[in-house]
Jmol script that loads the backbone (N, CA, C; Angstrom):
load data "model"
ATOM      1  N   MET A   1      14.113   4.319 -16.440  1.00  0.00           N
ATOM      2  CA  MET A   1      14.088   4.018 -17.858  1.00  0.00           C
ATOM      3  C   MET A   1      14.601   2.596 -18.069  1.00  0.00           C
ATOM      4  N   ALA A   2      13.773   1.727 -18.616  1.00  0.00           N
ATOM      5  CA  ALA A   2      14.171   0.342 -18.894  1.00  0.00           C
ATOM      6  C   ALA A   2      15.216   0.316 -20.008  1.00  0.00           C
ATOM      7  N   VAL A   3      16.126  -0.642 -19.898  1.00  0.00           N
ATOM      8  CA  VAL A   3      17.219  -0.781 -20.864  1.00  0.00           C
ATOM      9  C   VAL A   3      17.243  -2.214 -21.374  1.00  0.00           C
ATOM     10  N   LYS A   4      17.265  -2.370 -22.689  1.00  0.00           N
ATOM     11  CA  LYS A   4      17.450  -3.673 -23.322  1.00  0.00           C
ATOM     12  C   LYS A   4      18.940  -3.829 -23.604  1.00  0.00           C
ATOM     13  N   HIS A   5      19.455  -5.008 -23.344  1.00  0.00           N
ATOM     14  CA  HIS A   5      20.888  -5.319 -23.482  1.00  0.00           C
ATOM     15  C   HIS A   5      20.986  -6.500 -24.446  1.00  0.00           C
ATOM     16  N   LEU A   6      21.318  -6.217 -25.701  1.00  0.00           N
ATOM     17  CA  LEU A   6      21.418  -7.226 -26.745  1.00  0.00           C
ATOM     18  C   LEU A   6      22.855  -7.726 -26.815  1.00  0.00           C
ATOM     19  N   VAL A   7      23.030  -9.041 -26.706  1.00  0.00           N
ATOM     20  CA  VAL A   7      24.364  -9.648 -26.730  1.00  0.00           C
ATOM     21  C   VAL A   7      24.384 -10.706 -27.821  1.00  0.00           C
ATOM     22  N   LEU A   8      25.343 -10.588 -28.738  1.00  0.00           N
ATOM     23  CA  LEU A   8      25.491 -11.521 -29.852  1.00  0.00           C
ATOM     24  C   LEU A   8      26.845 -12.211 -29.749  1.00  0.00           C
ATOM     25  N   PHE A   9      26.849 -13.538 -29.890  1.00  0.00           N
ATOM     26  CA  PHE A   9      28.076 -14.326 -29.782  1.00  0.00           C
ATOM     27  C   PHE A   9      28.389 -15.036 -31.090  1.00  0.00           C
ATOM     28  N   GLN A  10      29.672 -15.091 -31.391  1.00  0.00           N
ATOM     29  CA  GLN A  10      30.210 -16.025 -32.377  1.00  0.00           C
ATOM     30  C   GLN A  10      31.168 -16.915 -31.596  1.00  0.00           C
ATOM     31  N   PHE A  11      30.828 -18.169 -31.477  1.00  0.00           N
ATOM     32  CA  PHE A  11      31.704 -19.100 -30.772  1.00  0.00           C
ATOM     33  C   PHE A  11      32.864 -19.497 -31.676  1.00  0.00           C
ATOM     34  N   LYS A  12      33.992 -19.800 -31.069  1.00  0.00           N
ATOM     35  CA  LYS A  12      35.160 -20.261 -31.823  1.00  0.00           C
ATOM     36  C   LYS A  12      34.832 -21.584 -32.503  1.00  0.00           C
ATOM     37  N   ALA A  13      35.432 -21.809 -33.661  1.00  0.00           N
ATOM     38  CA  ALA A  13      35.214 -23.054 -34.395  1.00  0.00           C
ATOM     39  C   ALA A  13      35.636 -24.260 -33.557  1.00  0.00           C
ATOM     40  N   SER A  14      36.596 -24.054 -32.661  1.00  0.00           N
ATOM     41  CA  SER A  14      37.101 -25.152 -31.828  1.00  0.00           C
ATOM     42  C   SER A  14      36.202 -25.461 -30.634  1.00  0.00           C
ATOM     43  N   ALA A  15      35.204 -24.624 -30.373  1.00  0.00           N
ATOM     44  CA  ALA A  15      34.310 -24.850 -29.230  1.00  0.00           C
ATOM     45  C   ALA A  15      33.390 -26.038 -29.528  1.00  0.00           C
ATOM     46  N   SER A  16      33.369 -26.984 -28.615  1.00  0.00           N
ATOM     47  CA  SER A  16      32.519 -28.169 -28.810  1.00  0.00           C
ATOM     48  C   SER A  16      31.047 -27.794 -28.648  1.00  0.00           C
ATOM     49  N   ALA A  17      30.184 -28.649 -29.177  1.00  0.00           N
ATOM     50  CA  ALA A  17      28.742 -28.434 -29.037  1.00  0.00           C
ATOM     51  C   ALA A  17      28.345 -28.400 -27.568  1.00  0.00           C
ATOM     52  N   GLU A  18      28.994 -29.220 -26.753  1.00  0.00           N
ATOM     53  CA  GLU A  18      28.693 -29.250 -25.323  1.00  0.00           C
ATOM     54  C   GLU A  18      29.039 -27.925 -24.647  1.00  0.00           C
ATOM     55  N   VAL A  19      30.185 -27.352 -25.010  1.00  0.00           N
ATOM     56  CA  VAL A  19      30.615 -26.076 -24.420  1.00  0.00           C
ATOM     57  C   VAL A  19      29.692 -24.950 -24.864  1.00  0.00           C
ATOM     58  N   VAL A  20      29.301 -24.962 -26.128  1.00  0.00           N
ATOM     59  CA  VAL A  20      28.377 -23.940 -26.632  1.00  0.00           C
ATOM     60  C   VAL A  20      27.047 -24.023 -25.882  1.00  0.00           C
ATOM     61  N   LYS A  21      26.534 -25.230 -25.702  1.00  0.00           N
ATOM     62  CA  LYS A  21      25.273 -25.401 -24.980  1.00  0.00           C
ATOM     63  C   LYS A  21      25.413 -24.967 -23.526  1.00  0.00           C
ATOM     64  N   GLU A  22      26.494 -25.381 -22.873  1.00  0.00           N
ATOM     65  CA  GLU A  22      26.707 -25.000 -21.470  1.00  0.00           C
ATOM     66  C   GLU A  22      26.842 -23.487 -21.335  1.00  0.00           C
ATOM     67  N   SER A  23      27.569 -22.857 -22.232  1.00  0.00           N
ATOM     68  CA  SER A  23      27.718 -21.397 -22.195  1.00  0.00           C
ATOM     69  C   SER A  23      26.370 -20.714 -22.371  1.00  0.00           C
ATOM     70  N   SER A  24      25.556 -21.224 -23.289  1.00  0.00           N
ATOM     71  CA  SER A  24      24.237 -20.635 -23.540  1.00  0.00           C
ATOM     72  C   SER A  24      23.321 -20.802 -22.331  1.00  0.00           C
ATOM     73  N   LEU A  25      23.345 -21.980 -21.729  1.00  0.00           N
ATOM     74  CA  LEU A  25      22.522 -22.200 -20.533  1.00  0.00           C
ATOM     75  C   LEU A  25      22.982 -21.328 -19.374  1.00  0.00           C
ATOM     76  N   ARG A  26      24.295 -21.160 -19.237  1.00  0.00           N
ATOM     77  CA  ARG A  26      24.806 -20.281 -18.175  1.00  0.00           C
ATOM     78  C   ARG A  26      24.425 -18.830 -18.438  1.00  0.00           C
ATOM     79  N   MET A  27      24.425 -18.432 -19.705  1.00  0.00           N
ATOM     80  CA  MET A  27      24.003 -17.067 -20.046  1.00  0.00           C
ATOM     81  C   MET A  27      22.558 -16.868 -19.615  1.00  0.00           C
ATOM     82  N   LEU A  28      21.689 -17.799 -19.957  1.00  0.00           N
ATOM     83  CA  LEU A  28      20.285 -17.684 -19.557  1.00  0.00           C
ATOM     84  C   LEU A  28      20.118 -17.756 -18.039  1.00  0.00           C
ATOM     85  N   GLY A  29      21.011 -18.463 -17.367  1.00  0.00           N
ATOM     86  CA  GLY A  29      20.967 -18.585 -15.915  1.00  0.00           C
ATOM     87  C   GLY A  29      21.353 -17.321 -15.171  1.00  0.00           C
ATOM     88  N   LEU A  30      21.865 -16.338 -15.895  1.00  0.00           N
ATOM     89  CA  LEU A  30      22.229 -15.077 -15.238  1.00  0.00           C
ATOM     90  C   LEU A  30      21.019 -14.386 -14.621  1.00  0.00           C
ATOM     91  N   LYS A  31      19.841 -14.589 -15.207  1.00  0.00           N
ATOM     92  CA  LYS A  31      18.638 -13.943 -14.657  1.00  0.00           C
ATOM     93  C   LYS A  31      18.412 -14.349 -13.205  1.00  0.00           C
ATOM     94  N   GLU A  32      18.595 -15.620 -12.898  1.00  0.00           N
ATOM     95  CA  GLU A  32      18.382 -16.092 -11.525  1.00  0.00           C
ATOM     96  C   GLU A  32      19.608 -15.853 -10.649  1.00  0.00           C
ATOM     97  N   GLY A  33      20.780 -15.888 -11.234  1.00  0.00           N
ATOM     98  CA  GLY A  33      22.004 -15.825 -10.435  1.00  0.00           C
ATOM     99  C   GLY A  33      22.514 -14.442 -10.100  1.00  0.00           C
ATOM    100  N   CYS A  34      22.116 -13.447 -10.872  1.00  0.00           N
ATOM    101  CA  CYS A  34      22.580 -12.084 -10.614  1.00  0.00           C
ATOM    102  C   CYS A  34      21.681 -11.445  -9.552  1.00  0.00           C
ATOM    103  N   ILE A  35      22.285 -11.100  -8.435  1.00  0.00           N
ATOM    104  CA  ILE A  35      21.561 -10.549  -7.284  1.00  0.00           C
ATOM    105  C   ILE A  35      22.042  -9.122  -7.031  1.00  0.00           C
ATOM    106  N   HIS A  36      21.099  -8.218  -6.883  1.00  0.00           N
ATOM    107  CA  HIS A  36      21.440  -6.806  -6.648  1.00  0.00           C
ATOM    108  C   HIS A  36      22.074  -6.655  -5.270  1.00  0.00           C
ATOM    109  N   PRO A  37      23.161  -5.884  -5.159  1.00  0.00           N
ATOM    110  CA  PRO A  37      23.869  -5.784  -3.883  1.00  0.00           C
ATOM    111  C   PRO A  37      23.077  -5.085  -2.780  1.00  0.00           C
ATOM    112  N   THR A  38      22.151  -4.222  -3.139  1.00  0.00           N
ATOM    113  CA  THR A  38      21.378  -3.497  -2.136  1.00  0.00           C
ATOM    114  C   THR A  38      20.091  -4.232  -1.755  1.00  0.00           C
ATOM    115  N   SER A  39      19.304  -4.591  -2.759  1.00  0.00           N
ATOM    116  CA  SER A  39      18.016  -5.237  -2.490  1.00  0.00           C
ATOM    117  C   SER A  39      18.152  -6.723  -2.179  1.00  0.00           C
ATOM    118  N   LYS A  40      19.288  -7.310  -2.585  1.00  0.00           N
ATOM    119  CA  LYS A  40      19.528  -8.760  -2.415  1.00  0.00           C
ATOM    120  C   LYS A  40      18.506  -9.590  -3.188  1.00  0.00           C
ATOM    121  N   LYS A  41      17.973  -9.013  -4.275  1.00  0.00           N
ATOM    122  CA  LYS A  41      16.999  -9.698  -5.119  1.00  0.00           C
ATOM    123  C   LYS A  41      17.511  -9.761  -6.556  1.00  0.00           C
ATOM    124  N   GLN A  42      16.918 -10.672  -7.333  1.00  0.00           N
ATOM    125  CA  GLN A  42      17.229 -10.726  -8.753  1.00  0.00           C
ATOM    126  C   GLN A  42      16.837  -9.397  -9.386  1.00  0.00           C
ATOM    127  N   TYR A  43      17.661  -8.884 -10.287  1.00  0.00           N
ATOM    128  CA  TYR A  43      17.379  -7.569 -10.861  1.00  0.00           C
ATOM    129  C   TYR A  43      17.323  -7.561 -12.388  1.00  0.00           C
ATOM    130  N   ILE A  44      17.569  -8.679 -13.039  1.00  0.00           N
ATOM    131  CA  ILE A  44      17.371  -8.749 -14.483  1.00  0.00           C
ATOM    132  C   ILE A  44      15.879  -9.025 -14.695  1.00  0.00           C
ATOM    133  N   LYS A  45      15.190  -8.081 -15.335  1.00  0.00           N
ATOM    134  CA  LYS A  45      13.739  -8.198 -15.509  1.00  0.00           C
ATOM    135  C   LYS A  45      13.373  -9.364 -16.410  1.00  0.00           C
ATOM    136  N   SER A  46      14.111  -9.547 -17.482  1.00  0.00           N
ATOM    137  CA  SER A  46      13.870 -10.663 -18.389  1.00  0.00           C
ATOM    138  C   SER A  46      15.169 -10.991 -19.109  1.00  0.00           C
ATOM    139  N   LEU A  47      15.276 -12.241 -19.538  1.00  0.00           N
ATOM    140  CA  LEU A  47      16.452 -12.683 -20.286  1.00  0.00           C
ATOM    141  C   LEU A  47      16.034 -13.844 -21.164  1.00  0.00           C
ATOM    142  N   THR A  48      16.249 -13.685 -22.449  1.00  0.00           N
ATOM    143  CA  THR A  48      15.893 -14.709 -23.424  1.00  0.00           C
ATOM    144  C   THR A  48      17.000 -14.815 -24.457  1.00  0.00           C
ATOM    145  N   GLY A  49      16.999 -15.903 -25.184  1.00  0.00           N
ATOM    146  CA  GLY A  49      18.009 -16.047 -26.222  1.00  0.00           C
ATOM    147  C   GLY A  49      17.928 -17.385 -26.906  1.00  0.00           C
ATOM    148  N   GLY A  50      18.779 -17.554 -27.905  1.00  0.00           N
ATOM    149  CA  GLY A  50      18.824 -18.806 -28.629  1.00  0.00           C
ATOM    150  C   GLY A  50      19.816 -18.773 -29.775  1.00  0.00           C
ATOM    151  N   LYS A  51      19.841 -19.882 -30.496  1.00  0.00           N
ATOM    152  CA  LYS A  51      20.743 -20.064 -31.623  1.00  0.00           C
ATOM    153  C   LYS A  51      20.131 -19.454 -32.879  1.00  0.00           C
ATOM    154  N   ASP A  52      20.965 -18.826 -33.681  1.00  0.00           N
ATOM    155  CA  ASP A  52      20.520 -18.222 -34.930  1.00  0.00           C
ATOM    156  C   ASP A  52      19.884 -19.277 -35.835  1.00  0.00           C
ATOM    157  N   ASN A  53      18.779 -18.911 -36.465  1.00  0.00           N
ATOM    158  CA  ASN A  53      18.161 -19.797 -37.445  1.00  0.00           C
ATOM    159  C   ASN A  53      17.751 -19.031 -38.709  1.00  0.00           C
ATOM    160  N   SER A  54      18.385 -17.885 -38.931  1.00  0.00           N
ATOM    161  CA  SER A  54      18.079 -17.074 -40.102  1.00  0.00           C
ATOM    162  C   SER A  54      18.670 -17.704 -41.362  1.00  0.00           C
ATOM    163  N   HIS A  55      17.967 -17.588 -42.448  1.00  0.00           N
ATOM    164  CA  HIS A  55      18.450 -18.075 -43.739  1.00  0.00           C
ATOM    165  C   HIS A  55      18.946 -16.927 -44.627  1.00  0.00           C
ATOM    166  N   GLU A  56      18.988 -15.709 -44.080  1.00  0.00           N
ATOM    167  CA  GLU A  56      19.356 -14.548 -44.881  1.00  0.00           C
ATOM    168  C   GLU A  56      20.849 -14.448 -45.173  1.00  0.00           C
ATOM    169  N   GLY A  57      21.672 -15.065 -44.334  1.00  0.00           N
ATOM    170  CA  GLY A  57      23.115 -15.016 -44.566  1.00  0.00           C
ATOM    171  C   GLY A  57      23.780 -13.711 -44.161  1.00  0.00           C
ATOM    172  N   ALA A  58      23.148 -12.948 -43.301  1.00  0.00           N
ATOM    173  CA  ALA A  58      23.692 -11.645 -42.891  1.00  0.00           C
ATOM    174  C   ALA A  58      24.222 -11.674 -41.457  1.00  0.00           C
ATOM    175  N   GLN A  59      24.540 -12.848 -40.935  1.00  0.00           N
ATOM    176  CA  GLN A  59      24.935 -12.983 -39.535  1.00  0.00           C
ATOM    177  C   GLN A  59      26.387 -12.599 -39.280  1.00  0.00           C
ATOM    178  N   HIS A  60      27.216 -12.597 -40.307  1.00  0.00           N
ATOM    179  CA  HIS A  60      28.632 -12.247 -40.156  1.00  0.00           C
ATOM    180  C   HIS A  60      29.304 -13.070 -39.055  1.00  0.00           C
ATOM    181  N   GLY A  61      28.962 -14.350 -38.989  1.00  0.00           N
ATOM    182  CA  GLY A  61      29.581 -15.255 -38.031  1.00  0.00           C
ATOM    183  C   GLY A  61      28.849 -15.386 -36.706  1.00  0.00           C
ATOM    184  N   ILE A  62      27.917 -14.499 -36.421  1.00  0.00           N
ATOM    185  CA  ILE A  62      27.183 -14.548 -35.161  1.00  0.00           C
ATOM    186  C   ILE A  62      26.294 -15.795 -35.158  1.00  0.00           C
ATOM    187  N   THR A  63      26.339 -16.547 -34.057  1.00  0.00           N
ATOM    188  CA  THR A  63      25.578 -17.795 -33.980  1.00  0.00           C
ATOM    189  C   THR A  63      24.503 -17.789 -32.891  1.00  0.00           C
ATOM    190  N   HIS A  64      24.639 -16.932 -31.879  1.00  0.00           N
ATOM    191  CA  HIS A  64      23.707 -16.930 -30.751  1.00  0.00           C
ATOM    192  C   HIS A  64      23.374 -15.494 -30.359  1.00  0.00           C
ATOM    193  N   ALA A  65      22.115 -15.280 -29.963  1.00  0.00           N
ATOM    194  CA  ALA A  65      21.660 -13.952 -29.557  1.00  0.00           C
ATOM    195  C   ALA A  65      20.918 -14.039 -28.231  1.00  0.00           C
ATOM    196  N   PHE A  66      21.114 -13.018 -27.394  1.00  0.00           N
ATOM    197  CA  PHE A  66      20.470 -12.941 -26.089  1.00  0.00           C
ATOM    198  C   PHE A  66      20.007 -11.508 -25.855  1.00  0.00           C
ATOM    199  N   VAL A  67      18.851 -11.367 -25.207  1.00  0.00           N
ATOM    200  CA  VAL A  67      18.337 -10.039 -24.861  1.00  0.00           C
ATOM    201  C   VAL A  67      17.981 -10.038 -23.378  1.00  0.00           C
ATOM    202  N   ALA A  68      18.661  -9.172 -22.636  1.00  0.00           N
ATOM    203  CA  ALA A  68      18.351  -8.968 -21.217  1.00  0.00           C
ATOM    204  C   ALA A  68      17.676  -7.612 -21.074  1.00  0.00           C
ATOM    205  N   GLU A  69      16.793  -7.519 -20.088  1.00  0.00           N
ATOM    206  CA  GLU A  69      16.153  -6.231 -19.813  1.00  0.00           C
ATOM    207  C   GLU A  69      16.410  -5.853 -18.363  1.00  0.00           C
ATOM    208  N   PHE A  70      16.811  -4.597 -18.189  1.00  0.00           N
ATOM    209  CA  PHE A  70      17.088  -4.040 -16.871  1.00  0.00           C
ATOM    210  C   PHE A  70      16.144  -2.866 -16.621  1.00  0.00           C
ATOM    211  N   GLU A  71      15.811  -2.637 -15.363  1.00  0.00           N
ATOM    212  CA  GLU A  71      14.923  -1.545 -14.984  1.00  0.00           C
ATOM    213  C   GLU A  71      15.578  -0.183 -15.191  1.00  0.00           C
ATOM    214  N   SER A  72      16.910  -0.130 -15.060  1.00  0.00           N
ATOM    215  CA  SER A  72      17.591   1.169 -15.109  1.00  0.00           C
ATOM    216  C   SER A  72      18.993   1.029 -15.686  1.00  0.00           C
ATOM    217  N   LEU A  73      19.561   2.164 -16.059  1.00  0.00           N
ATOM    218  CA  LEU A  73      20.953   2.206 -16.512  1.00  0.00           C
ATOM    219  C   LEU A  73      21.894   1.775 -15.388  1.00  0.00           C
ATOM    220  N   GLU A  74      21.539   2.124 -14.167  1.00  0.00           N
ATOM    221  CA  GLU A  74      22.375   1.759 -13.024  1.00  0.00           C
ATOM    222  C   GLU A  74      22.439   0.239 -12.856  1.00  0.00           C
ATOM    223  N   ASP A  75      21.291  -0.427 -12.997  1.00  0.00           N
ATOM    224  CA  ASP A  75      21.279  -1.888 -12.915  1.00  0.00           C
ATOM    225  C   ASP A  75      22.117  -2.491 -14.036  1.00  0.00           C
ATOM    226  N   ARG A  76      21.953  -1.971 -15.247  1.00  0.00           N
ATOM    227  CA  ARG A  76      22.745  -2.462 -16.380  1.00  0.00           C
ATOM    228  C   ARG A  76      24.237  -2.263 -16.125  1.00  0.00           C
ATOM    229  N   ASP A  77      24.596  -1.100 -15.611  1.00  0.00           N
ATOM    230  CA  ASP A  77      26.007  -0.811 -15.351  1.00  0.00           C
ATOM    231  C   ASP A  77      26.573  -1.739 -14.284  1.00  0.00           C
ATOM    232  N   TYR A  78      25.808  -2.006 -13.236  1.00  0.00           N
ATOM    233  CA  TYR A  78      26.270  -2.940 -12.202  1.00  0.00           C
ATOM    234  C   TYR A  78      26.489  -4.323 -12.807  1.00  0.00           C
ATOM    235  N   TYR A  79      25.548  -4.769 -13.614  1.00  0.00           N
ATOM    236  CA  TYR A  79      25.651  -6.060 -14.281  1.00  0.00           C
ATOM    237  C   TYR A  79      26.918  -6.143 -15.139  1.00  0.00           C
ATOM    238  N   VAL A  80      27.107  -5.152 -15.976  1.00  0.00           N
ATOM    239  CA  VAL A  80      28.233  -5.177 -16.920  1.00  0.00           C
ATOM    240  C   VAL A  80      29.573  -5.073 -16.205  1.00  0.00           C
ATOM    241  N   ASN A  81      29.672  -4.195 -15.228  1.00  0.00           N
ATOM    242  CA  ASN A  81      30.973  -3.864 -14.641  1.00  0.00           C
ATOM    243  C   ASN A  81      31.337  -4.598 -13.363  1.00  0.00           C
ATOM    244  N   THR A  82      30.343  -5.050 -12.591  1.00  0.00           N
ATOM    245  CA  THR A  82      30.639  -5.476 -11.227  1.00  0.00           C
ATOM    246  C   THR A  82      30.076  -6.830 -10.829  1.00  0.00           C
ATOM    247  N   ASP A  83      28.865  -7.150 -11.239  1.00  0.00           N
ATOM    248  CA  ASP A  83      28.178  -8.332 -10.709  1.00  0.00           C
ATOM    249  C   ASP A  83      29.081  -9.565 -10.735  1.00  0.00           C
ATOM    250  N   PRO A  84      29.364 -10.161  -9.567  1.00  0.00           N
ATOM    251  CA  PRO A  84      30.295 -11.293  -9.520  1.00  0.00           C
ATOM    252  C   PRO A  84      29.794 -12.530 -10.261  1.00  0.00           C
ATOM    253  N   PHE A  85      28.476 -12.744 -10.298  1.00  0.00           N
ATOM    254  CA  PHE A  85      27.938 -13.904 -11.019  1.00  0.00           C
ATOM    255  C   PHE A  85      28.152 -13.729 -12.520  1.00  0.00           C
ATOM    256  N   HIS A  86      27.962 -12.513 -13.012  1.00  0.00           N
ATOM    257  CA  HIS A  86      28.210 -12.207 -14.426  1.00  0.00           C
ATOM    258  C   HIS A  86      29.701 -12.326 -14.740  1.00  0.00           C
ATOM    259  N   GLN A  87      30.541 -11.870 -13.824  1.00  0.00           N
ATOM    260  CA  GLN A  87      31.994 -11.966 -14.045  1.00  0.00           C
ATOM    261  C   GLN A  87      32.426 -13.431 -14.146  1.00  0.00           C
ATOM    262  N   LYS A  88      31.825 -14.301 -13.327  1.00  0.00           N
ATOM    263  CA  LYS A  88      32.131 -15.737 -13.395  1.00  0.00           C
ATOM    264  C   LYS A  88      31.690 -16.321 -14.733  1.00  0.00           C
ATOM    265  N   PHE A  89      30.530 -15.880 -15.229  1.00  0.00           N
ATOM    266  CA  PHE A  89      30.083 -16.336 -16.536  1.00  0.00           C
ATOM    267  C   PHE A  89      31.080 -15.942 -17.614  1.00  0.00           C
ATOM    268  N   LYS A  90      31.517 -14.691 -17.604  1.00  0.00           N
ATOM    269  CA  LYS A  90      32.464 -14.207 -18.615  1.00  0.00           C
ATOM    270  C   LYS A  90      33.775 -14.989 -18.556  1.00  0.00           C
ATOM    271  N   ALA A  91      34.223 -15.310 -17.355  1.00  0.00           N
ATOM    272  CA  ALA A  91      35.464 -16.087 -17.208  1.00  0.00           C
ATOM    273  C   ALA A  91      35.296 -17.493 -17.784  1.00  0.00           C
ATOM    274  N   PHE A  92      34.106 -18.084 -17.616  1.00  0.00           N
ATOM    275  CA  PHE A  92      33.859 -19.421 -18.162  1.00  0.00           C
ATOM    276  C   PHE A  92      33.744 -19.379 -19.685  1.00  0.00           C
ATOM    277  N   ALA A  93      32.865 -18.528 -20.200  1.00  0.00           N
ATOM    278  CA  ALA A  93      32.542 -18.541 -21.628  1.00  0.00           C
ATOM    279  C   ALA A  93      33.560 -17.821 -22.500  1.00  0.00           C
ATOM    280  N   GLY A  94      34.220 -16.834 -21.941  1.00  0.00           N
ATOM    281  CA  GLY A  94      35.142 -16.008 -22.714  1.00  0.00           C
ATOM    282  C   GLY A  94      36.142 -16.766 -23.575  1.00  0.00           C
ATOM    283  N   PRO A  95      36.791 -17.795 -23.049  1.00  0.00           N
ATOM    284  CA  PRO A  95      37.782 -18.516 -23.857  1.00  0.00           C
ATOM    285  C   PRO A  95      37.195 -19.228 -25.079  1.00  0.00           C
ATOM    286  N   PHE A  96      35.884 -19.419 -25.125  1.00  0.00           N
ATOM    287  CA  PHE A  96      35.255 -20.144 -26.227  1.00  0.00           C
ATOM    288  C   PHE A  96      34.603 -19.216 -27.256  1.00  0.00           C
ATOM    289  N   ILE A  97      34.645 -17.921 -27.001  1.00  0.00           N
ATOM    290  CA  ILE A  97      33.946 -16.963 -27.851  1.00  0.00           C
ATOM    291  C   ILE A  97      34.938 -16.208 -28.726  1.00  0.00           C
ATOM    292  N   GLU A  98      34.639 -16.215 -30.012  1.00  0.00           N
ATOM    293  CA  GLU A  98      35.461 -15.527 -31.010  1.00  0.00           C
ATOM    294  C   GLU A  98      35.132 -14.036 -31.069  1.00  0.00           C
ATOM    295  N   LYS A  99      33.826 -13.732 -31.058  1.00  0.00           N
ATOM    296  CA  LYS A  99      33.385 -12.347 -31.217  1.00  0.00           C
ATOM    297  C   LYS A  99      32.144 -12.103 -30.371  1.00  0.00           C
ATOM    298  N   VAL A 100      32.091 -10.929 -29.763  1.00  0.00           N
ATOM    299  CA  VAL A 100      30.915 -10.493 -29.004  1.00  0.00           C
ATOM    300  C   VAL A 100      30.502  -9.126 -29.527  1.00  0.00           C
ATOM    301  N   ILE A 101      29.224  -8.963 -29.760  1.00  0.00           N
ATOM    302  CA  ILE A 101      28.666  -7.655 -30.113  1.00  0.00           C
ATOM    303  C   ILE A 101      27.608  -7.342 -29.068  1.00  0.00           C
ATOM    304  N   VAL A 102      27.667  -6.147 -28.510  1.00  0.00           N
ATOM    305  CA  VAL A 102      26.703  -5.721 -27.500  1.00  0.00           C
ATOM    306  C   VAL A 102      26.086  -4.400 -27.950  1.00  0.00           C
ATOM    307  N   VAL A 103      24.765  -4.340 -27.901  1.00  0.00           N
ATOM    308  CA  VAL A 103      24.038  -3.104 -28.196  1.00  0.00           C
ATOM    309  C   VAL A 103      23.008  -2.925 -27.087  1.00  0.00           C
ATOM    310  N   ASP A 104      23.019  -1.764 -26.469  1.00  0.00           N
ATOM    311  CA  ASP A 104      22.033  -1.437 -25.438  1.00  0.00           C
ATOM    312  C   ASP A 104      21.127  -0.337 -25.971  1.00  0.00           C
ATOM    313  N   PHE A 105      19.840  -0.415 -25.626  1.00  0.00           N
ATOM    314  CA  PHE A 105      18.915   0.615 -26.081  1.00  0.00           C
ATOM    315  C   PHE A 105      17.716   0.693 -25.148  1.00  0.00           C
ATOM    316  N   SER A 106      17.060   1.821 -25.207  1.00  0.00           N
ATOM    317  CA  SER A 106      15.780   2.014 -24.521  1.00  0.00           C
ATOM    318  C   SER A 106      14.729   2.143 -25.618  1.00  0.00           C
ATOM    319  N   GLU A 107      13.658   1.363 -25.489  1.00  0.00           N
ATOM    320  CA  GLU A 107      12.637   1.339 -26.528  1.00  0.00           C
ATOM    321  C   GLU A 107      12.083   2.724 -26.816  1.00  0.00           C
ATOM    322  N   GLY A 108      11.990   3.031 -28.105  1.00  0.00           N
ATOM    323  CA  GLY A 108      11.397   4.283 -28.541  1.00  0.00           C
ATOM    324  C   GLY A 108      12.312   5.497 -28.485  1.00  0.00           C
ATOM    325  N   GLU A 109      13.528   5.336 -28.000  1.00  0.00           N
ATOM    326  CA  GLU A 109      14.465   6.473 -27.968  1.00  0.00           C
ATOM    327  C   GLU A 109      15.361   6.410 -29.196  1.00  0.00           C
ATOM    328  N   PHE A 110      15.281   7.455 -30.021  1.00  0.00           N
ATOM    329  CA  PHE A 110      16.046   7.494 -31.259  1.00  0.00           C
ATOM    330  C   PHE A 110      16.918   8.720 -31.335  1.00  0.00           C
TER     331      PHE A 110
END
end "model"
wireframe off; spacefill off
backbone 0.3
color backbone group
């Protein structure tokens, strides 16, 4: 069962534009850098994201959105809990992020 992993960031007001850009590029780089421990291959099926450009005013401070897709819950769980490349990303970006919202779902399951 494929799993979509939606990640929303609100960067701290003190985060420079350079840090925000670097954090965003590193987030997108997780697709190539995260390697499955068994297959030794990339396991994120897709990863996309960008800066909010909505004019609705309903962002509640969220400035950036990313969507990763995993083949299985097990792959998603490894990514979230264990993957060393992902852990390095969190250590880098974490100090610059005010708020994170994560929602995972499988398409069509309600």
